[in-house]
N, C-alpha and C positions, 0 to 999 in steps of 0.2 A: 402530498400523501404518497407514501411508498407502496410499491406493488408487492405482490407475494414474493417471499424470499425463496431462492433456489438453492438446493443442496449443491455443494461444490462437486464438480466433475471429478471422478476418480479414473485415472489413466489405466488402460489395460495392463501396462507393465507392472502396476501396483499389485494387481491380482495375479499376474503371471509369476511374480516373485514371492508375494505374500502367502498365497495358498500353499505352494510346495514347501516353503519355509515352515509354516505352521504344521504341516503334516510331518516333516522331518523332526520338528521339535516334539511332537506327540509320540512318535516312534522312539526317540531317544529317551523320553520320560518313562515310557512303559518298559523299555529294555533295561533301564538303570534305576530300578526302584530300591535296590539293596541299600542298606544304611552303611555309611562310612564314618570314621572318626577323623575329623580334621583338627590336627594339633597345631597350635600357633606358638608353641614353646620349642625353640630349637635346641634347648639344653637337656631336656628330660623326655625320653620316649616312654618310660614306664609310668610316670605320674606327671603329666603335663599340667602346668599352671592354668592354661587356657586351652580348652578343647571343646569342639562342637560335634555333636552327633546329628547327622542329617542324611537324607537320601542323596545319592550320587547325582541325580539329575538336577537337583536344586543347586548343588555346588557347580555343576557345568553351566547352568543358566546364569548363575551369579558371575562366573568368570567371563562369560561371553558379554553379559551386560556391562561389566566393569570395563572390558576392552572397547566396547562401543562408546561408552561414556568418555573414556580417556581419549579416544580418537576424535570424538566430536569436540572435546575441549581443546585439544591440540590444534585442530583445524580452525576453531573460532579464534584462538589466540593468534595464529598465523595470519588470518584474514584481518584481524583488528590492527595489526602492526603496519599493514600496507597502506 
């Protein structure tokens, strides 16, 4: 019979990095609410074939998320080869 399960311990460094990062993300989101046009068509600036209208903070968060994901994938591939 198993005893009661314990929640995993969260290190202080997780809070020390996570809380300020969340606060910075909130400030960036509030400061960059204006809408921008993201054009994925390098040939036509006046009538792009593919363009997205979105708030700037979403674009920033997507770029940071893509960088984190690519870095994680590169690290995983490197570790797997060894």
